[in-house]
C-alpha angles and dihedrals in degrees: 000000000000112000123236120261117237112210128184126201113188125202101334144151122295090239089068089081082087091051086057093047090054092051090056092047093051118155091234089064087227118160111249125191116194128207119192134187130188142160092233115070089204095058108126090221088070091055092046093053127088090227128013144174139180117258120236113256128230099028118150115234090259093049090047090055089055090049089051092052089052092050092050092050094043096045098037092237115192098185125022118197103196123196105153111066091359093161094055092046098050090051086069097049094127091054092051090048090051090061092045100261122131116207114225092209139091124268119274096261092056093047091049094054094055099042090080117048093207092054088044094052092048091048097049092044087058090060094047103263111139118240130183121256110273143179126203109219130189104170142031096264092054090048093053093045092052094047091047092052094048094047091047087058091052099258132128109237126227135171139205136172115284086232125033143083143233097040092290110161096012113147136170115222120231131180091211112113119248108275145145087292087076093047103043124080123357121343114270133203091242117115126179111245094229092056092048091049092049092048091051091049091050094047118111092221134034117268121235106213137157112221116198142145117286104257123224132240146290096077111199121195112194113205111208134190110199127182127227084256088067092246119131114234097179135023122167127160122223111205126211125190110162109305094338117094133180145145137271140187094187111142094224085076103027099047097060090041091055090046090055096042094048097036094054100032098244091179121199116355124005136156122217118191130205137181135179123272105185108313099340138068116249131186115267103174145338123218114197090204140057113294119242088239096050091112089067088079086075084081085067094050094259128131099195097170092058093045089054093048090050090052092048088054091053097258106123110214091201125221111338120208120179109248088219140352113249122235122265114284145171135223123244135172123259137174123274125179121253129209124247112259097262117083146239104036141121126277105294133118148084130315132282136163135261133158122275132187123237132172121249 
């Protein structure tokens, strides 16, 4: 009898409830038991897990890695999918392997390259992948100079943290004065330059921002599955143009994504994002982890989470080609159950929200 697989997801995105669903509905019909941890007792991933617990707060990355080792040993984890403190965790890969836990994450050198967007842009440029023009700014004068240069070239300027994920801190610069436009309707990413400059000047510490032109749609996120041998087994692009989403296998997106995944050893699941700069695709960002929207590949007949877990356990799934490309779709919100406040417990509770995928 084949034993169950015990998988742990640490503090992760709400959308990964669908990652967990796919593991349970795996085509191998293998029993999967999922452990989840989070800092928020109302995270839907805790309710979706078979067992769950709250994570301790205030741990340094090194202390968190020790906590993770203890969880894996105590819970008998076979595959650990780390998001929080990924860099600190992968530095201890040998110790996790010694207690029988495989890390579904790239090696430390790959994680380090893509933690800092400036280092990442320089590195991928060196292997021939196009990137947009960019300026690293740390004070108000550098911010103004970068915006001036971009606008002089006919571009709209934007900025984002040099390190970060999920679009946190992204803003588009405008010269329009602050007005009711910024207060009416839904919040927008637009920020008047004078307010941004004043905020930077008043800050107690330097900022660390990347200033670049606002890139055009479509946005294409290429989900990759790469083996420990640095060979890509799966690459599918998910397109985004406003609300409309779809899939692509066009090589203008897949070829540079493969080059990055294989060239830097982005083992297991990664997500490589592109947008248009003029007439050509350029790199926007690289996530050395599974994307929150990875489950959307199920619309193409692919169970990428299970293929990655198989690979982490030493069972190579081989090259994976989608049997078809799903129709265009959009993303809407839907109800998911939440746990009661006390933990740990089984999946019971009230109702909360997470994203779901539906066809147009």
